[in-house]
mmCIF file of the C-alpha atoms, coordinates in Angstrom:
data_MODEL
# 
_entry.id   MODEL 
# 
loop_
_atom_site.group_PDB 
_atom_site.id 
_atom_site.type_symbol 
_atom_site.label_atom_id 
_atom_site.label_alt_id 
_atom_site.label_comp_id 
_atom_site.label_asym_id 
_atom_site.label_entity_id 
_atom_site.label_seq_id 
_atom_site.pdbx_PDB_ins_code 
_atom_site.Cartn_x 
_atom_site.Cartn_y 
_atom_site.Cartn_z 
_atom_site.occupancy 
_atom_site.B_iso_or_equiv 
_atom_site.pdbx_formal_charge 
_atom_site.auth_seq_id 
_atom_site.auth_comp_id 
_atom_site.auth_asym_id 
_atom_site.auth_atom_id 
_atom_site.pdbx_PDB_model_num 
ATOM 1   C CA . MET A 1 1   ? 196.943 -14.265 74.385 1.00 0.00 ? 1   MET A CA 1 
ATOM 2   C CA . LYS A 1 2   ? 193.227 -14.302 75.314 1.00 0.00 ? 2   LYS A CA 1 
ATOM 3   C CA . HIS A 1 3   ? 193.284 -10.503 75.545 1.00 0.00 ? 3   HIS A CA 1 
ATOM 4   C CA . LEU A 1 4   ? 194.826 -10.264 72.087 1.00 0.00 ? 4   LEU A CA 1 
ATOM 5   C CA . ILE A 1 5   ? 192.160 -12.564 70.595 1.00 0.00 ? 5   ILE A CA 1 
ATOM 6   C CA . CYS A 1 6   ? 189.374 -10.591 72.311 1.00 0.00 ? 6   CYS A CA 1 
ATOM 7   C CA . LEU A 1 7   ? 190.841 -7.316  71.036 1.00 0.00 ? 7   LEU A CA 1 
ATOM 8   C CA . PHE A 1 8   ? 191.079 -8.733  67.504 1.00 0.00 ? 8   PHE A CA 1 
ATOM 9   C CA . LEU A 1 9   ? 187.470 -9.994  67.584 1.00 0.00 ? 9   LEU A CA 1 
ATOM 10  C CA . PHE A 1 10  ? 186.161 -6.712  68.991 1.00 0.00 ? 10  PHE A CA 1 
ATOM 11  C CA . THR A 1 11  ? 188.014 -4.682  66.348 1.00 0.00 ? 11  THR A CA 1 
ATOM 12  C CA . THR A 1 12  ? 186.852 -6.992  63.545 1.00 0.00 ? 12  THR A CA 1 
ATOM 13  C CA . LEU A 1 13  ? 183.206 -6.881  64.679 1.00 0.00 ? 13  LEU A CA 1 
ATOM 14  C CA . ALA A 1 14  ? 183.297 -3.084  65.014 1.00 0.00 ? 14  ALA A CA 1 
ATOM 15  C CA . LEU A 1 15  ? 184.770 -2.628  61.519 1.00 0.00 ? 15  LEU A CA 1 
ATOM 16  C CA . ASN A 1 16  ? 182.311 -5.153  60.057 1.00 0.00 ? 16  ASN A CA 1 
ATOM 17  C CA . ALA A 1 17  ? 179.371 -3.309  61.635 1.00 0.00 ? 17  ALA A CA 1 
ATOM 18  C CA . GLN A 1 18  ? 180.589 -0.033  60.089 1.00 0.00 ? 18  GLN A CA 1 
ATOM 19  C CA . GLU A 1 19  ? 180.861 -1.669  56.662 1.00 0.00 ? 19  GLU A CA 1 
ATOM 20  C CA . ASN A 1 20  ? 177.230 -2.890  56.880 1.00 0.00 ? 20  ASN A CA 1 
ATOM 21  C CA . GLU A 1 21  ? 175.824 0.576   57.605 1.00 0.00 ? 21  GLU A CA 1 
ATOM 22  C CA . SER A 1 22  ? 174.614 2.849   54.851 1.00 0.00 ? 22  SER A CA 1 
ATOM 23  C CA . ARG A 1 23  ? 176.385 6.163   54.408 1.00 0.00 ? 23  ARG A CA 1 
ATOM 24  C CA . ARG A 1 24  ? 174.576 9.506   54.262 1.00 0.00 ? 24  ARG A CA 1 
ATOM 25  C CA . GLU A 1 25  ? 175.726 12.849  52.926 1.00 0.00 ? 25  GLU A CA 1 
ATOM 26  C CA . PHE A 1 26  ? 174.234 16.294  53.508 1.00 0.00 ? 26  PHE A CA 1 
ATOM 27  C CA . VAL A 1 27  ? 175.436 19.200  51.348 1.00 0.00 ? 27  VAL A CA 1 
ATOM 28  C CA . GLN A 1 28  ? 174.159 22.758  51.720 1.00 0.00 ? 28  GLN A CA 1 
ATOM 29  C CA . GLU A 1 29  ? 173.041 24.191  48.349 1.00 0.00 ? 29  GLU A CA 1 
ATOM 30  C CA . GLY A 1 30  ? 171.658 27.681  48.860 1.00 0.00 ? 30  GLY A CA 1 
ATOM 31  C CA . GLU A 1 31  ? 168.625 27.427  51.143 1.00 0.00 ? 31  GLU A CA 1 
ATOM 32  C CA . SER A 1 32  ? 168.264 23.673  50.476 1.00 0.00 ? 32  SER A CA 1 
ATOM 33  C CA . VAL A 1 33  ? 170.245 20.701  51.715 1.00 0.00 ? 33  VAL A CA 1 
ATOM 34  C CA . LYS A 1 34  ? 171.012 17.966  49.184 1.00 0.00 ? 34  LYS A CA 1 
ATOM 35  C CA . PHE A 1 35  ? 170.698 14.520  50.741 1.00 0.00 ? 35  PHE A CA 1 
ATOM 36  C CA . THR A 1 36  ? 172.307 11.385  49.340 1.00 0.00 ? 36  THR A CA 1 
ATOM 37  C CA . GLU A 1 37  ? 172.140 7.975   50.980 1.00 0.00 ? 37  GLU A CA 1 
ATOM 38  C CA . TYR A 1 38  ? 174.212 5.011   49.809 1.00 0.00 ? 38  TYR A CA 1 
ATOM 39  C CA . HIS A 1 39  ? 173.621 1.273   50.005 1.00 0.00 ? 39  HIS A CA 1 
ATOM 40  C CA . VAL A 1 40  ? 176.326 -0.751  51.763 1.00 0.00 ? 40  VAL A CA 1 
ATOM 41  C CA . ASN A 1 41  ? 177.723 -1.673  48.323 1.00 0.00 ? 41  ASN A CA 1 
ATOM 42  C CA . GLY A 1 42  ? 178.396 2.027   47.564 1.00 0.00 ? 42  GLY A CA 1 
ATOM 43  C CA . ASN A 1 43  ? 175.548 2.528   45.081 1.00 0.00 ? 43  ASN A CA 1 
ATOM 44  C CA . ILE A 1 44  ? 173.147 5.401   45.696 1.00 0.00 ? 44  ILE A CA 1 
ATOM 45  C CA . SER A 1 45  ? 170.034 4.389   47.632 1.00 0.00 ? 45  SER A CA 1 
ATOM 46  C CA . GLN A 1 46  ? 168.194 7.699   47.428 1.00 0.00 ? 46  GLN A CA 1 
ATOM 47  C CA . THR A 1 47  ? 168.773 11.348  46.723 1.00 0.00 ? 47  THR A CA 1 
ATOM 48  C CA . GLY A 1 48  ? 166.719 14.459  47.230 1.00 0.00 ? 48  GLY A CA 1 
ATOM 49  C CA . TYR A 1 49  ? 166.506 17.799  48.991 1.00 0.00 ? 49  TYR A CA 1 
ATOM 50  C CA . PHE A 1 50  ? 165.425 19.194  52.333 1.00 0.00 ? 50  PHE A CA 1 
ATOM 51  C CA . LEU A 1 51  ? 164.136 22.712  52.901 1.00 0.00 ? 51  LEU A CA 1 
ATOM 52  C CA . ASP A 1 52  ? 163.476 23.882  56.455 1.00 0.00 ? 52  ASP A CA 1 
ATOM 53  C CA . GLY A 1 53  ? 163.993 20.301  57.659 1.00 0.00 ? 53  GLY A CA 1 
ATOM 54  C CA . LYS A 1 54  ? 161.331 18.801  55.338 1.00 0.00 ? 54  LYS A CA 1 
ATOM 55  C CA . ASN A 1 55  ? 161.590 16.808  52.117 1.00 0.00 ? 55  ASN A CA 1 
ATOM 56  C CA . HIS A 1 56  ? 161.271 19.298  49.272 1.00 0.00 ? 56  HIS A CA 1 
ATOM 57  C CA . GLY A 1 57  ? 161.779 18.994  45.536 1.00 0.00 ? 57  GLY A CA 1 
ATOM 58  C CA . ASP A 1 58  ? 162.629 15.936  43.488 1.00 0.00 ? 58  ASP A CA 1 
ATOM 59  C CA . TRP A 1 59  ? 163.515 12.625  45.171 1.00 0.00 ? 59  TRP A CA 1 
ATOM 60  C CA . VAL A 1 60  ? 164.758 9.437   43.515 1.00 0.00 ? 60  VAL A CA 1 
ATOM 61  C CA . SER A 1 61  ? 165.320 5.976   45.037 1.00 0.00 ? 61  SER A CA 1 
ATOM 62  C CA . TYR A 1 62  ? 167.397 3.102   43.651 1.00 0.00 ? 62  TYR A CA 1 
ATOM 63  C CA . ASP A 1 63  ? 167.797 -0.588  44.427 1.00 0.00 ? 63  ASP A CA 1 
ATOM 64  C CA . LEU A 1 64  ? 171.135 -2.212  45.337 1.00 0.00 ? 64  LEU A CA 1 
ATOM 65  C CA . HIS A 1 65  ? 172.040 -2.585  41.644 1.00 0.00 ? 65  HIS A CA 1 
ATOM 66  C CA . GLY A 1 66  ? 171.401 1.059   40.721 1.00 0.00 ? 66  GLY A CA 1 
ATOM 67  C CA . ASN A 1 67  ? 167.997 0.500   39.092 1.00 0.00 ? 67  ASN A CA 1 
ATOM 68  C CA . LYS A 1 68  ? 165.523 3.301   39.722 1.00 0.00 ? 68  LYS A CA 1 
ATOM 69  C CA . ILE A 1 69  ? 162.632 2.148   41.920 1.00 0.00 ? 69  ILE A CA 1 
ATOM 70  C CA . SER A 1 70  ? 160.830 5.443   42.556 1.00 0.00 ? 70  SER A CA 1 
ATOM 71  C CA . GLU A 1 71  ? 160.848 9.109   41.698 1.00 0.00 ? 71  GLU A CA 1 
ATOM 72  C CA . GLY A 1 72  ? 158.645 12.007  42.643 1.00 0.00 ? 72  GLY A CA 1 
ATOM 73  C CA . SER A 1 73  ? 158.412 15.414  44.273 1.00 0.00 ? 73  SER A CA 1 
ATOM 74  C CA . PHE A 1 74  ? 157.735 16.831  47.690 1.00 0.00 ? 74  PHE A CA 1 
ATOM 75  C CA . GLU A 1 75  ? 156.533 20.264  48.736 1.00 0.00 ? 75  GLU A CA 1 
ATOM 76  C CA . ALA A 1 76  ? 157.153 21.117  52.385 1.00 0.00 ? 76  ALA A CA 1 
ATOM 77  C CA . GLY A 1 77  ? 157.292 17.419  53.339 1.00 0.00 ? 77  GLY A CA 1 
ATOM 78  C CA . LYS A 1 78  ? 154.207 16.319  51.390 1.00 0.00 ? 78  LYS A CA 1 
ATOM 79  C CA . LYS A 1 79  ? 154.135 14.177  48.240 1.00 0.00 ? 79  LYS A CA 1 
ATOM 80  C CA . VAL A 1 80  ? 152.829 16.136  45.254 1.00 0.00 ? 80  VAL A CA 1 
ATOM 81  C CA . ASN A 1 81  ? 152.283 15.619  41.544 1.00 0.00 ? 81  ASN A CA 1 
ATOM 82  C CA . ARG A 1 82  ? 153.091 12.359  39.747 1.00 0.00 ? 82  ARG A CA 1 
ATOM 83  C CA . TRP A 1 83  ? 155.212 9.711   41.415 1.00 0.00 ? 83  TRP A CA 1 
ATOM 84  C CA . LEU A 1 84  ? 156.515 6.665   39.568 1.00 0.00 ? 84  LEU A CA 1 
ATOM 85  C CA . PHE A 1 85  ? 157.234 3.319   41.232 1.00 0.00 ? 85  PHE A CA 1 
ATOM 86  C CA . TRP A 1 86  ? 158.995 0.489   39.371 1.00 0.00 ? 86  TRP A CA 1 
ATOM 87  C CA . ASN A 1 87  ? 158.601 -3.108  40.542 1.00 0.00 ? 87  ASN A CA 1 
ATOM 88  C CA . GLY A 1 88  ? 159.910 -5.812  38.213 1.00 0.00 ? 88  GLY A CA 1 
ATOM 89  C CA . ASP A 1 89  ? 157.792 -5.708  35.061 1.00 0.00 ? 89  ASP A CA 1 
ATOM 90  C CA . SER A 1 90  ? 155.289 -3.218  36.412 1.00 0.00 ? 90  SER A CA 1 
ATOM 91  C CA . LEU A 1 91  ? 155.181 0.549   36.680 1.00 0.00 ? 91  LEU A CA 1 
ATOM 92  C CA . ILE A 1 92  ? 152.794 2.316   39.019 1.00 0.00 ? 92  ILE A CA 1 
ATOM 93  C CA . GLU A 1 93  ? 151.906 5.979   38.471 1.00 0.00 ? 93  GLU A CA 1 
ATOM 94  C CA . VAL A 1 94  ? 150.438 7.758   41.462 1.00 0.00 ? 94  VAL A CA 1 
ATOM 95  C CA . ASP A 1 95  ? 149.210 11.350  41.416 1.00 0.00 ? 95  ASP A CA 1 
ATOM 96  C CA . TYR A 1 96  ? 149.426 13.117  44.780 1.00 0.00 ? 96  TYR A CA 1 
ATOM 97  C CA . LYS A 1 97  ? 148.196 16.407  46.157 1.00 0.00 ? 97  LYS A CA 1 
ATOM 98  C CA . ASP A 1 98  ? 149.187 17.369  49.717 1.00 0.00 ? 98  ASP A CA 1 
ATOM 99  C CA . ASN A 1 99  ? 150.249 13.780  50.452 1.00 0.00 ? 99  ASN A CA 1 
ATOM 100 C CA . LYS A 1 100 ? 146.862 12.384  49.369 1.00 0.00 ? 100 LYS A CA 1 
ATOM 101 C CA . ILE A 1 101 ? 146.451 9.995   46.448 1.00 0.00 ? 101 ILE A CA 1 
ATOM 102 C CA . LEU A 1 102 ? 144.299 11.443  43.696 1.00 0.00 ? 102 LEU A CA 1 
ATOM 103 C CA . ARG A 1 103 ? 144.764 8.672   41.145 1.00 0.00 ? 103 ARG A CA 1 
ATOM 104 C CA . ALA A 1 104 ? 146.842 5.539   40.677 1.00 0.00 ? 104 ALA A CA 1 
ATOM 105 C CA . LYS A 1 105 ? 147.474 3.516   37.545 1.00 0.00 ? 105 LYS A CA 1 
ATOM 106 C CA . LYS A 1 106 ? 149.423 0.269   37.184 1.00 0.00 ? 106 LYS A CA 1 
ATOM 107 C CA . TRP A 1 107 ? 151.164 -0.658  33.940 1.00 0.00 ? 107 TRP A CA 1 
ATOM 108 C CA . ILE A 1 108 ? 152.196 -4.278  33.371 1.00 0.00 ? 108 ILE A CA 1 
ATOM 109 C CA . LYS A 1 109 ? 155.081 -4.845  30.959 1.00 0.00 ? 109 LYS A CA 1 
ATOM 110 C CA . PRO A 1 110 ? 154.836 -1.390  29.377 1.00 0.00 ? 110 PRO A CA 1 
ATOM 111 C CA . GLU A 1 111 ? 155.117 -1.517  25.608 1.00 0.00 ? 111 GLU A CA 1 
ATOM 112 C CA . LEU A 1 112 ? 157.570 0.543   23.619 1.00 0.00 ? 112 LEU A CA 1 
ATOM 113 C CA . LEU A 1 113 ? 155.904 3.926   23.158 1.00 0.00 ? 113 LEU A CA 1 
ATOM 114 C CA . ALA A 1 114 ? 158.147 5.366   20.484 1.00 0.00 ? 114 ALA A CA 1 
ATOM 115 C CA . SER A 1 115 ? 161.010 4.225   18.372 1.00 0.00 ? 115 SER A CA 1 
ATOM 116 C CA . SER A 1 116 ? 163.388 5.734   15.917 1.00 0.00 ? 116 SER A CA 1 
ATOM 117 C CA . SER A 1 117 ? 164.905 4.003   12.929 1.00 0.00 ? 117 SER A CA 1 
ATOM 118 C CA . ASP A 1 118 ? 167.940 5.608   11.388 1.00 0.00 ? 118 ASP A CA 1 
# 
């Protein structure tokens, strides 16, 4: 009986540990590899591309609820161009060149920039 209980506990703990790990997918697309990582709840955590083993192209990250928290681009593993970071009511724009910050700007509670009335 003790062996059966130990086996049950071991199996349950092993399955529980697997359920708490994020899942990652790698899909070859031409010369690039598309990467997708998932939160334990099944929502996408981040997605992007690798080229020659380095981050390359557009990358996007999401929180547990599917809200976008960052987006930007890499070239040969280095952050480039404009990256956007969302944090609650703020938006931070950061301009990069070769992984170095050129400029950063924080927006608090961004106002509606445009609207359409039909």
